[in-house]
N, C-alpha and C positions, 0 to 999 in steps of 0.2 A: 504493500499500500504506499509506504513512504517513498519507494523508488518511483512508483507511478506518479505520485504527487510532485516529486522533484523533476521528473522528466517534463511534466506540464510547466513547471517554473522555468526550466531551460528553454522550452519553446517560447514562452512569453518573453523571456529575457532576450532571446535572439530577435524576436519581433520588435520589441521596444528599442533595442540597440540599432537595428536596421532603420527604424523610423527616425531616430535622433542623429544618425551619422550616415555618411555615404557608405556604400558597400566596401569600398577600399579602406576608408578610415576604420570601419568596424573590424575588418579582418586584421589590419595592422595592429589595432589595439589589442585584439585577442592574442596575436603573436608576441607582442611586446610584454604582456603580463605573464606569459608562460614561465619565463625564468624566475620571476618573483614568486609564483605559485610553488614551483618545485623547490626553491630555496626555503620559502616560508614553511611549507609542510614538513620538509626533511629536518630542518633545525628544530622545529617545535616538538616533533615526536622524539627526535634524538635527545633533546633535553630531558624529556620525561624519562626515557630509558636510562640515560647516563645518571640522573639523579637517583633513580631507584637502585641501580647497580652499586653506586657508591655508598648507598645507605644500607646495603647488605642483601638486596634481592637479586638473585642471578637469573630470574625469569626472562627479563629482556635480552640478556646475552644469549641464552639458549634459543630464543626465538629470532635471533639475528637482527635485533633492533638497535644495537650499539653501532650505528653507522649513519652517515649523512647522505647515503644513497637514497634518493627520493622514492625509488621503486620499492624499497623495503617498507615504506610508510604510507603508500598511496591507497586511499579508498576511492574507488572509481566514481562513486556517486558524489562524494564530497569534492573530488577534483573537478568534475563537470560543473558542480554548483559554483565553485570558485570562478571558473572561467566565464560562465554564462549569467549567473545570478549576482555574483559579487561577494559572496561569503561561502565558506565551506569548512572542511575538516579533513584530517588524515585518519589512517587506521589507528584506533586507540592502542596504546601500549598496555599490554596486560601485566599487572603486578600482583604479588602476593604479600599483603601487609603483614602476614605472620612471620615473614623473614626480617622485618624491621625490629630494631631494639626498642624504639618508641613509636608504635604504629600510627597514632594520630598525628604526632608532630611530623614524622617522616612522610606520611601520606600527604600532608599539607605542603611540605617542601616539594614533593614530586608534582603535585597539582600546580603549584606556582611556577615550576621550572619552565614549562612550555611557553607561557605568556611572557615571562621575563626574557626568555631567549628571543622571542619575536621582537620585543622592544629593543634589545641590544643589536639585533640584525638591522632594524630600522635606523638606529643611531649610526651604526657602522656605514651603511649605505648613504646616509645623509652626509657624512664626512667625505665619502668617496665622491659624491655628487659635487660637493663644495670644491674639492681639488680638481675635479674634472672640468667644471665650469671655468675656474680660474686658469687652468692650464690650456684649455682649448680656446678660451676667450669667446664663448658663445654669446651671441646677442639675439639670435632667432633660433627657433627650434622646429625646423622642418622635419616632419615625420619621415620623409623619404630620403633625407641625407644620412650618411653614416654617423655624423655627429649627433643628429637628432635621434637616430635609432638608439645609440648608446645612452643618450640623455633620458629617453622615455623608458628604456628598460630599467635604468637605475631608479628613476622616479616611481615607476609602478612597483618595483621591489619594495620600496619604502612603504608605499600605500598598502600593498597586500599584507605585509607583515603587521601593520597596524590594524588592518581588518581582522586578521587571525587572532591578534591579541585581544581586541575588544569583543569579538564574537565569542571567543572561548571563555571570557570572563563573565558572560551572561549567566545568572544564577538559575539555569534550567538544566536538569539532567539530560544527557550524560556529559555536559560541558564542564570545563574546569572550574568555572565559577560556582557551580553546584557542589563540586567536590571540596572546594575551599570552604564554603559555608558549612558543609557537612562536618568537616574536621574541627572548625572553629567552635561551632555550637553543638557538636556531637548529635546530629540529627538521627543517627542510627538507633538511638535509644527510644525514639518515638514510633508508635505503631503505624503512623501514616507515611513513614519515610519510604518504604518499599513500594507502596501504592503510587506515590508521586513519581518515584524513580521508574516504575513500570510504564507510566504513561508520559514520560518526559518528552519523547519524540512528538507525540500528539500535541502537547503543550507548546513545543517549539514551532510546529507547523502552524498552529493557530496564531502565534505571535508574528510569524512570517506573513501569513495571509492578511493580517490587519496592519501590516507595515510597521509594527513596533520595532522589529529588528533594523529596518532601514533608518528609523529615527535615531536609534541608539548608535548605530554604526556611523551615520553621517556626522552626528555631533561629536562622537568620540574621536573619529579620525581627524576631523577638522581641529579639535582641541589639541591633539598631540602633534599634528602638522604645524600648528602655530608654535608649539614649544620647540620642535625641531628646526623651524625656520630660523631661529636664533643662531643655530650652528652654521647657517649659510651666510 
């Protein structure tokens, strides 16, 4: 059901994008955001895996998740959603909290690791963009020139990582934001926890349908872009 719903969203995303851009601009935009998606997903999930491994859980290592190879972390539905809809997710890193010395604290660290990594990647590429602009001396950004291609790839990498950070911080299961609140307030001790977790995807789909996610992402990305702009 979720896959069918997201496929419909992809179709509407393609339609809306084609109406707001020329076909050439639309295609170039999708190609330019691809590196940012691969980098963002790979580093996000790698951060979860690395944090869990360093805290004593070897599960991610045995599952081959201690890598920045994007294909080890790719969820095809989440990948397509990122390309066509503007937000998405990778294949969740499986962990075993029983392997942690301090389960709640360590699970909280693991949950934070992915979004912190996305922010650090955004900062790193902002600095790269700063030095690139000053080095090349760009004054205009033609999407068809090689200078413009590099510029937009870097810019979209920054934006995609901010999108991944903010989207995953939303307090809806199974996103990182829900896991963070769960460990801070110990939600698992309540009877309603597993019911909410079970229907998390439905809740998320409702929020998407009523554009709540768009509002949060737009405001959040613009806020952090404003902060990163000071680095430029």
